[in-house]
C-alpha positions in Angstrom: 127.7 54.8 107.3 124.0 55.0 108.0 123.5 57.2 104.8 124.3 54.1 102.8 121.3 52.4 104.3 119.0 55.4 103.7 120.1 56.5 100.3 118.6 53.6 98.3 115.3 53.9 100.2 115.2 57.7 99.5 115.9 57.0 95.8 113.1 54.5 95.6 110.7 57.0 97.3 111.9 59.7 94.9 111.2 57.4 91.9 107.8 56.2 93.1 106.4 59.5 94.5 108.3 62.2 92.6 105.6 62.3 89.9 103.0 62.8 92.7 104.5 66.1 93.9 106.9 64.7 96.5 110.4 66.1 96.4 113.3 64.3 98.0 116.3 66.4 99.0 119.5 65.0 100.5 121.8 67.2 102.6 125.6 66.5 102.8 126.4 68.1 106.1 130.2 68.0 106.4 132.5 70.2 104.3 135.2 67.5 104.3 132.8 64.9 103.0 131.4 66.6 100.0 133.9 65.2 97.4 133.4 61.7 98.8 129.6 62.2 98.8 129.5 63.3 95.2 131.4 60.2 94.1 129.0 58.0 96.1 125.9 59.7 94.7 127.2 59.2 91.2 128.3 55.6 91.7 124.9 54.6 93.3 122.9 56.3 90.5 121.1 58.7 93.0 118.9 61.0 91.1 117.2 63.0 93.8 118.5 66.5 94.6 121.4 66.9 97.1 122.5 70.0 98.9 126.1 70.5 100.0 126.0 72.2 103.4 129.5 73.6 103.3 129.0 75.9 106.3 126.6 73.5 108.0 123.8 76.1 108.3 121.2 73.6 107.2 122.4 71.1 109.7 122.3 73.6 112.5 118.8 74.7 111.5 117.6 71.1 111.5 119.5 70.5 114.8 121.4 67.6 113.3 125.2 67.2 113.9 125.4 65.4 110.5 126.3 62.0 111.9 123.0 60.3 111.4 120.3 60.4 108.7 117.5 62.8 109.3 114.2 62.4 107.5 111.6 65.1 107.4 108.3 64.8 105.5 106.4 68.0 105.1 102.9 68.2 103.5 101.8 70.7 100.9 100.5 73.0 103.6 104.0 73.1 105.2 103.1 70.9 108.2 105.8 68.5 109.3 104.3 65.0 109.1 107.5 63.1 110.0 110.7 64.2 111.7 112.9 61.2 112.3 116.6 60.7 113.1 118.2 57.4 112.1 117.4 54.7 109.6 114.0 53.5 108.7 112.1 50.8 106.8 110.6 51.7 103.4 107.2 50.4 104.5 107.1 52.9 107.4 107.8 55.8 105.1 105.3 54.7 102.5 102.5 54.6 105.0 103.2 58.2 106.0 103.5 59.3 102.3 100.3 57.7 101.3 98.4 59.7 104.0 100.2 62.9 102.9 99.8 62.6 99.2 96.1 61.5 99.1 
């Protein structure tokens, strides 16, 4: 699954930028995948917060069917800086974060 590619990158971002005010939040969108996701999060040592979207309200709000990763970066003013579906490279996200966290 694509989440397996994104989770380690999100964890690295969380570790590097968490102390600078950035908050990484994962959303597990499918009710039937929550148990599996909890095991995966624990086994991979993921420390960023994860929300379990049992009724898929968050997924509907974000217009994501839950099948692909969805990354949103919002600055301190509440402005969306990045709204991307799919996987990404760490360097691309770091460039966006540097501009937001300055």
